[in-house]
KEBA-692540 format. One line per 2 residues: their letters; for each residue x, y, z of N, C-alpha, C. Coordinates in steps of 0.2 Angstrom, whole numbers. Layout:
REM KEBA-692540
A> X/Y/Z/X/Y/Z/X/Y/Z; ... $
***
This chain:
REM KEBA-692540
MD> 499/1009/-778/492/1011/-775/493/1018/-771; 489/1023/-773/489/1029/-770/484/1029/-764 $
RT> 486/1027/-758/481/1026/-753/477/1033/-751; 481/1038/-751/479/1045/-749/473/1047/-754 $
AL> 475/1047/-761/470/1049/-766/464/1044/-766; 465/1038/-765/459/1033/-764/455/1035/-758 $
AD> 458/1036/-753/454/1038/-747/450/1044/-748; 453/1049/-750/450/1056/-751/444/1055/-756 $
FL> 445/1052/-762/440/1051/-767/434/1047/-764; 435/1042/-760/430/1038/-757/426/1043/-752 $
RR> 429/1046/-748/426/1051/-743/421/1056/-747; 424/1059/-752/421/1064/-756/415/1062/-759 $
RR> 415/1056/-763/410/1053/-766/404/1051/-762; 406/1048/-756/401/1046/-751/397/1052/-748 $
GE> 401/1057/-747/398/1063/-744/393/1067/-749; 394/1065/-756/390/1069/-761/383/1065/-762 $
LQ> 382/1059/-759/376/1055/-760/372/1055/-754; 365/1055/-756/360/1054/-750/357/1047/-751 $
PG> 354/1045/-745/351/1038/-745/347/1037/-751; 342/1042/-752/338/1041/-758/341/1040/-765 $
DV> 347/1042/-765/351/1042/-772/353/1034/-773; 353/1030/-768/355/1023/-769/349/1018/-767 $
GL> 343/1021/-766/338/1017/-764/337/1015/-757; 340/1019/-753/339/1018/-745/335/1023/-742 $
TA> 332/1022/-737/328/1027/-733/332/1031/-728; 331/1037/-727/335/1042/-723/335/1039/-716 $
GA> 330/1037/-713/329/1035/-706/330/1041/-702; 333/1040/-696/334/1045/-691/338/1051/-693 $
RR> 337/1057/-690/341/1063/-692/348/1061/-692; 352/1064/-697/359/1063/-698/363/1069/-696 $
RA> 368/1067/-693/373/1073/-690/377/1076/-696; 378/1072/-701/383/1074/-706/379/1072/-713 $
PG> 381/1076/-718/378/1075/-725/381/1068/-728; 378/1066/-733/380/1060/-736/378/1053/-733 $
LR> 381/1048/-737/380/1041/-734/384/1040/-728; 382/1035/-724/386/1033/-719/391/1027/-721 $
RE> 396/1026/-718/401/1021/-720/398/1014/-720; 394/1013/-715/391/1006/-714/386/1005/-720 $
EV> 383/1011/-723/378/1010/-729/382/1008/-735; 388/1011/-736/392/1010/-742/395/1003/-741 $
AA> 397/1001/-735/399/994/-734/394/989/-736; 387/990/-733/382/986/-735/381/985/-742 $
LT> 381/991/-746/380/991/-753/385/987/-757; 391/986/-754/396/983/-758/397/976/-755 $
GM> 395/974/-750/396/967/-747/402/967/-743; 405/972/-741/412/972/-737/410/974/-730 $
SV> 415/972/-726/414/974/-719/415/982/-717; 412/984/-712/412/991/-711/420/993/-709 $
DY> 423/988/-705/430/989/-704/434/990/-710; 433/985/-715/437/986/-721/436/992/-724 $
YT> 430/994/-725/429/1001/-729/432/1007/-725; 431/1006/-718/434/1012/-714/441/1013/-715 $
RL> 445/1007/-715/452/1007/-716/454/1010/-723; 450/1009/-728/451/1012/-735/450/1019/-735 $
EQ> 445/1022/-731/444/1029/-730/449/1032/-726; 453/1028/-722/458/1031/-717/465/1030/-720 $
SR> 466/1028/-726/472/1027/-730/476/1022/-727; 473/1017/-724/477/1011/-721/474/1004/-722 $
GP> 471/1004/-728/468/998/-730/472/994/-735; 471/988/-736/475/984/-741/473/986/-748 $
QP> 476/984/-753/474/985/-760/468/981/-761; 462/985/-763/456/982/-765/457/978/-771 $
SE> 453/972/-772/453/968/-778/449/972/-783; 450/970/-789/446/973/-795/438/971/-794 $
QM> 436/966/-791/429/964/-789/427/969/-784; 431/970/-779/429/975/-774/428/982/-777 $
LS> 432/984/-781/432/991/-784/426/991/-788; 424/986/-792/418/986/-796/412/987/-792 $
AL> 412/984/-786/406/985/-781/406/992/-778; 412/995/-777/412/1002/-774/410/1006/-780 $
AR> 412/1005/-786/410/1010/-791/402/1010/-792; 399/1004/-791/392/1003/-792/388/1007/-786 $
AL> 391/1005/-780/388/1008/-774/388/1015/-774; 393/1018/-776/394/1026/-776/392/1029/-782 $
RL> 389/1025/-787/386/1028/-793/391/1032/-797; 396/1029/-798/402/1032/-802/400/1032/-809 $
SD> 402/1037/-813/402/1037/-820/408/1032/-823; 408/1031/-829/414/1027/-832/420/1030/-830 $
DE> 421/1037/-831/427/1040/-830/429/1040/-823; 425/1041/-818/426/1040/-811/428/1033/-809 $
RD> 425/1028/-812/426/1021/-811/433/1020/-813; 435/1022/-819/442/1021/-821/447/1024/-817 $
YL> 446/1030/-814/450/1034/-809/451/1030/-803; 445/1027/-800/445/1023/-794/450/1017/-795 $
FR> 450/1014/-801/454/1008/-802/461/1010/-802; 463/1016/-805/470/1018/-806/473/1020/-799 $
VA> 469/1024/-795/472/1026/-789/473/1020/-784; 469/1014/-785/469/1008/-781/475/1004/-784 $
GH> 479/1006/-789/484/1002/-791/482/997/-797; 477/997/-800/475/993/-805/474/996/-812 $
SA> 474/993/-817/473/996/-824/465/997/-824; 464/1002/-828/456/1003/-829/454/998/-833 $
PD> 448/995/-832/445/990/-836/444/992/-843; 445/987/-847/445/988/-855/437/988/-856 $
RS> 435/994/-858/428/995/-859/425/991/-865; 429/988/-869/427/984/-875/426/977/-873 $
SA> 430/975/-868/430/967/-866/428/966/-859; 428/970/-854/426/969/-847/419/969/-847 $
LP> 417/966/-841/409/966/-839/408/974/-839; 402/976/-842/401/983/-842/399/986/-835 $
HV> 402/992/-834/400/996/-828/392/998/-828; 388/997/-823/381/998/-824/380/1006/-824 $
AP> 376/1008/-829/375/1015/-830/372/1018/-824; 375/1023/-821/372/1027/-815/365/1029/-817 $
AL> 363/1031/-823/356/1034/-824/351/1028/-823; 353/1022/-826/348/1017/-825/348/1015/-818 $
LR> 353/1015/-814/353/1013/-807/348/1018/-803; 349/1024/-805/344/1029/-801/337/1027/-802 $
VL> 335/1025/-808/328/1023/-809/327/1016/-805; 331/1012/-806/330/1005/-803/329/1006/-795 $
DR> 333/1011/-792/333/1012/-785/326/1014/-783; 322/1016/-787/315/1019/-785/310/1014/-787 $
LE> 311/1008/-789/306/1003/-791/306/998/-786; 302/998/-781/301/993/-776/295/988/-777 $
DS> 290/990/-781/284/986/-781/284/983/-788; 289/983/-792/289/980/-798/296/976/-800 $
PA> 296/970/-802/302/967/-804/306/971/-809; 312/973/-808/316/977/-813/323/974/-812 $
LI> 326/974/-818/333/972/-819/337/976/-824; 343/977/-824/347/980/-829/351/974/-833 $
LS> 351/974/-839/354/969/-843/360/973/-848; 365/969/-849/370/971/-854/367/970/-861 $
NL> 371/972/-866/369/970/-873/370/963/-874; 374/959/-870/374/952/-870/369/948/-866 $
SE> 364/952/-864/359/949/-860/361/946/-853; 366/950/-850/369/948/-843/365/952/-838 $
AL> 363/949/-833/360/953/-828/365/956/-824; 365/963/-824/371/967/-820/368/968/-813 $
VA> 362/970/-812/359/971/-806/352/970/-806; 349/967/-801/342/966/-801/339/968/-794 $
NR> 332/970/-794/329/971/-787/327/965/-784; 324/965/-778/322/959/-775/316/956/-778 $
LA> 311/959/-781/306/956/-785/309/952/-791; 313/955/-795/316/952/-800/320/946/-799 $
VA> 323/946/-793/327/940/-791/322/934/-789; 316/936/-786/311/931/-784/308/928/-790 $
LF> 307/932/-796/304/930/-802/309/926/-806; 315/929/-807/319/926/-812/325/921/-809 $
GD> 326/923/-803/332/920/-800/338/925/-800; 343/924/-796/349/928/-796/355/926/-800 $
FT> 356/929/-805/362/927/-810/367/932/-809; 367/937/-805/372/942/-805/379/940/-803 $
NR> 379/934/-799/385/931/-797/388/926/-801; 384/924/-806/387/919/-811/393/923/-815 $
TG> 398/918/-817/404/921/-821/404/918/-828; 408/921/-832/409/919/-838/403/919/-843 $
FA> 403/914/-847/397/914/-852/390/913/-848; 391/909/-842/385/907/-839/381/913/-836 $
RS> 384/919/-836/381/925/-834/376/928/-839; 376/925/-845/372/928/-851/366/923/-851 $
DV> 360/927/-852/354/923/-853/354/919/-860; 358/922/-865/359/918/-871/362/911/-870 $
WR> 367/911/-866/371/905/-865/367/900/-861; 364/903/-856/360/898/-852/354/895/-856 $
WF> 351/900/-860/345/897/-864/347/891/-868; 352/892/-872/354/886/-876/358/881/-873 $
ME> 361/882/-867/365/877/-864/363/874/-858; 358/877/-854/355/875/-848/347/874/-849 $
PD> 345/868/-850/338/866/-851/333/869/-846; 335/870/-840/330/873/-835/329/880/-836 $
AR> 333/883/-840/332/891/-841/326/892/-845; 323/887/-849/317/888/-853/311/887/-849 $
LL> 311/884/-843/305/883/-839/302/889/-837; 305/895/-837/302/901/-836/297/903/-841 $
YP> 297/901/-847/293/903/-852/288/897/-854; 282/898/-856/277/893/-858/280/890/-865 $
ES> 279/884/-866/282/880/-871/280/883/-878; 274/886/-878/272/889/-885/276/896/-886 $
DR> 280/898/-881/283/905/-882/291/904/-883; 293/898/-882/300/897/-882/304/898/-889 $
GR> 300/896/-894/303/898/-901/304/905/-902; 299/909/-900/300/917/-901/306/919/-896 $
QS> 306/916/-890/312/919/-886/319/917/-888; 319/911/-891/325/909/-894/327/914/-900 $
SA> 323/915/-904/324/920/-910/326/927/-907; 323/929/-902/324/936/-899/331/936/-896 $
LV> 333/931/-892/340/931/-889/345/931/-895; 344/927/-900/349/927/-905/350/934/-909 $
AN> 344/937/-910/344/943/-914/347/949/-909; 346/948/-903/349/953/-898/357/952/-898 $
LR> 359/946/-898/366/945/-899/369/947/-905; 366/946/-911/368/949/-917/369/956/-917 $
AA> 364/960/-914/365/967/-913/371/969/-909; 372/965/-904/378/967/-900/384/965/-903 $
YG> 384/960/-907/390/958/-911/392/963/-916; 387/966/-919/388/971/-924/391/977/-921 $
AM> 389/979/-915/391/985/-912/398/984/-909; 400/978/-906/406/977/-903/412/973/-907 $
GP> 410/970/-912/415/967/-917/417/960/-915; 420/957/-919/422/949/-918/427/948/-913 $
RS> 431/953/-911/436/952/-906/434/956/-900; 428/953/-897/425/956/-891/422/951/-887 $
RA> 419/952/-882/415/947/-878/409/944/-882; 406/949/-886/401/946/-890/403/941/-895 $
GD> 409/942/-898/412/937/-903/414/931/-899; 417/931/-893/419/925/-889/412/921/-888 $
LL> 407/925/-886/401/921/-884/398/918/-891; 398/922/-896/395/919/-902/399/912/-904 $
RA> 406/912/-904/409/907/-906/408/901/-902; 408/902/-895/406/896/-891/400/893/-892 $
LQ> 395/897/-893/388/895/-894/387/891/-901; 391/894/-906/391/891/-913/394/884/-912 $
SA> 399/883/-908/402/876/-907/398/871/-903; 394/874/-899/390/870/-894/383/869/-895 $
SD> 380/873/-899/373/872/-900/371/872/-908; 368/867/-910/366/867/-917/360/871/-918 $
EF> 355/872/-913/349/876/-913/352/883/-914; 356/885/-910/359/892/-910/362/893/-917 $
AA> 366/889/-920/369/890/-926/364/891/-932; 359/887/-931/354/888/-936/350/894/-936 $
LW> 349/897/-930/345/903/-929/350/909/-931; 357/908/-930/361/913/-931/362/914/-939 $
AK> 361/909/-942/362/909/-950/356/913/-953; 351/914/-949/345/918/-952/346/926/-952 $
HE> 352/928/-949/354/935/-949/348/940/-947; 345/938/-942/340/942/-939/344/947/-934 $
VA> 342/953/-934/346/958/-930/341/963/-927; 341/963/-920/336/967/-917/337/967/-909 $
RR> 336/973/-906/336/974/-899/329/972/-897; 327/966/-896/320/964/-896/318/962/-889 $
FE> 313/965/-886/309/963/-880/302/964/-881; 298/958/-879/291/958/-880/288/963/-875 $
DH> 283/967/-878/279/971/-874/275/967/-868; 273/961/-870/269/957/-865/272/951/-865 $
KV> 273/949/-858/276/942/-857/271/938/-852; 272/931/-853/269/927/-849/275/923/-846 $
LV> 276/923/-839/282/920/-836/279/914/-831; 282/909/-831/280/903/-827/284/903/-821 $
HP> 281/905/-815/284/904/-809/283/897/-806; 288/894/-803/287/887/-801/281/886/-796 $
EL> 279/891/-792/274/890/-787/267/894/-790; 268/900/-792/263/904/-794/260/903/-801 $
RP> 264/899/-805/262/897/-811/262/903/-816; 258/903/-821/259/908/-826/257/915/-823 $
IE> 261/920/-825/260/927/-823/260/931/-829; 255/935/-831/255/939/-837/257/946/-835 $
LD> 262/948/-838/265/955/-836/267/959/-843; 267/966/-842/269/970/-847/276/972/-846 $
CT> 280/972/-851/287/974/-851/289/980/-854; 292/985/-850/294/991/-852/301/991/-852 $
VL> 305/994/-857/312/994/-858/314/1001/-859; 320/1003/-855/323/1009/-855/330/1008/-857 $
FT> 333/1010/-863/340/1009/-865/344/1015/-863; 350/1014/-862/355/1019/-862/356/1022/-869 $
ED> 359/1028/-870/359/1031/-876/363/1027/-881; 368/1023/-879/372/1019/-884/369/1012/-885 $
QS> 363/1011/-882/360/1005/-882/364/999/-879; 369/1000/-875/373/995/-872/370/992/-866 $
QA> 365/995/-863/362/992/-857/355/994/-857; 351/990/-854/343/990/-854/341/989/-847 $
LL> 336/993/-845/332/992/-839/325/989/-841; 324/983/-838/318/980/-839/313/981/-833 $
VL> 307/983/-834/303/984/-829/296/980/-830; 294/976/-826/288/972/-827/283/974/-823 $
TA> 277/975/-826/271/977/-822/265/974/-824; 259/975/-820/253/972/-822/247/977/-821 $
PP> 242/977/-824/236/982/-823/234/980/-816; 232/986/-812/229/985/-806/224/980/-805 $
RS> 224/976/-800/218/972/-799/218/966/-804; 222/965/-808/222/960/-813/225/954/-809 $
DG> 225/948/-813/228/942/-810/235/942/-809; 238/945/-814/246/947/-814/248/951/-808 $
WE> 244/956/-807/245/961/-802/245/958/-795; 239/954/-794/239/950/-788/244/945/-786 $
KL> 247/942/-792/252/937/-791/259/941/-789; 260/947/-792/266/951/-790/265/953/-783 $
QL> 259/955/-780/259/957/-773/261/951/-769; 259/945/-771/261/939/-767/268/937/-767 $
LG> 271/938/-773/278/938/-774/282/942/-770; 279/949/-769/282/954/-765/282/952/-757 $
VV> 277/948/-755/277/946/-748/281/940/-747; 282/935/-751/286/929/-750/293/930/-752 $
GT> 294/934/-757/301/935/-760/303/928/-763; 309/926/-761/312/920/-764/310/914/-760 $
QR> 306/914/-755/304/908/-751/300/904/-756; 300/897/-754/295/893/-757/288/893/-754 $
FG> 283/892/-758/276/892/-756/275/885/-753; 270/884/-749/267/878/-747/271/875/-742 $
G> 270/868/-741/274/864/-736/280/861/-738 $
***
């Protein structure tokens, strides 16, 4: 571990970012450019003291999980993320098998979306990051591990996952998830995370195996969705999708026409967040 190089890199990257770059408000006048240490610490979920010691070349070796959080908070590119891992004494993540690093360009868009549910998905339908309204609508799956992080796995293996969709729409959603996975499998190959997920689902779900045999291939997201919130009940929303150039990640943004029933329910969702309604 090169503590000096790590400290210098963190200081410089922090100094190059402004609060608006990471979805924060500037607040009171700042005496120095860049993010404050406490802001980086909050974005990564570490203590201010821990982060300060890293910047002062006296901290312990960060874990790979902590480095991933730092890479996301500092909006690092893939190459910068790999460098961060190496100076911290770890091997750079295998880009073909590790959980993907969130694309900074998509994060910059997500940071500016406060009034609409928005989340970034991997090509294996894993929620990589979600804003507050998306968590209130879908739940928070960003901390799940292994196959359970994928919407595809949960859809076929966890019955409660289907409650978010009306019964009449569940067949379409099943087909769409399988078609998305086949597109990812085609891009990543059999010896990849997509291949591992495929084999596990083929063994565990007859329904999945039957749909896989149809050979449908698509990065498919419906333009119009009806989602069933446990308290607000059906919410009609329009879905807009923005892909990275290599199609490996997608930003989903859910909106509703002004003054529509869906719009009014999103306003209520924004007020109560993840709290339960009623008594």
